[in-house]
C-alpha positions in Angstrom: 0.0 0.0 0.0 1.3 3.4 -1.0 1.5 6.0 1.9 -0.3 9.2 1.4 2.1 12.1 2.3 -0.5 13.5 4.8 -0.9 10.1 6.5 0.5 9.9 10.0 3.2 7.4 10.8 4.9 6.6 14.1 8.4 8.0 14.3 9.0 7.3 18.0 7.5 5.1 20.8 8.6 5.7 24.4 7.3 4.5 27.7 8.0 7.9 29.4 5.9 10.9 28.4 8.7 13.4 28.9 10.8 11.6 26.2 8.0 12.1 23.7 7.7 15.8 24.6 11.4 16.3 24.2 11.4 14.6 20.8 8.3 16.7 19.8 10.2 19.9 20.7 13.3 18.8 18.7 11.1 18.1 15.6 9.3 21.5 16.1 12.6 23.3 16.1 13.2 21.7 12.7 9.8 22.7 11.3 8.3 19.3 11.6 4.8 19.1 13.0 4.2 16.0 15.2 1.3 14.6 17.3 1.4 12.7 20.5 -0.9 9.7 20.9 -2.0 7.9 24.1 -0.8 10.9 26.2 -4.0 11.0 28.3 -3.6 7.4 29.5 -1.1 8.8 32.0 -3.9 10.2 34.1 -5.0 6.7 35.1 -1.7 4.9 35.6 1.0 7.5 36.3 3.8 8.8 34.0 5.0 5.5 32.5 3.0 3.6 29.9 4.1 0.0 29.1 2.7 -0.1 25.6 4.4 3.2 24.8 3.4 6.7 23.9 3.5 7.4 20.2 4.9 10.4 18.4 3.6 10.6 14.9 4.5 12.8 11.9 3.3 13.1 8.3 4.6 10.4 6.1 6.3 13.1 4.0 8.3 14.2 7.1 9.2 10.7 8.4 12.7 10.4 6.9 13.8 13.8 8.1 12.2 13.3 11.5 13.8 9.9 12.0 17.2 11.3 11.1 16.9 14.2 13.6 15.9 11.8 16.3 18.7 9.3 15.5 21.2 12.1 15.6 20.0 13.1 19.1 20.0 9.5 20.4 16.3 8.9 20.3 15.4 5.4 19.2 12.2 4.0 17.9 11.4 1.3 20.5 
């Protein structure tokens, strides 16, 4: 299946919400819009989420976003 450039794809999964917020800020500083998914689950179980919080970007920004996160030692878990 071909990806639509506006389709959202997961660029980072992290169990701690602050990691996702730091990554989101890094991407924003490089003009990449990103979206956090599963953030509100923290209200019921604390700040760590076993399945992982997801940071998603447009498919067209995925390669650039992935490179930025790799250069700053963020890994896709």
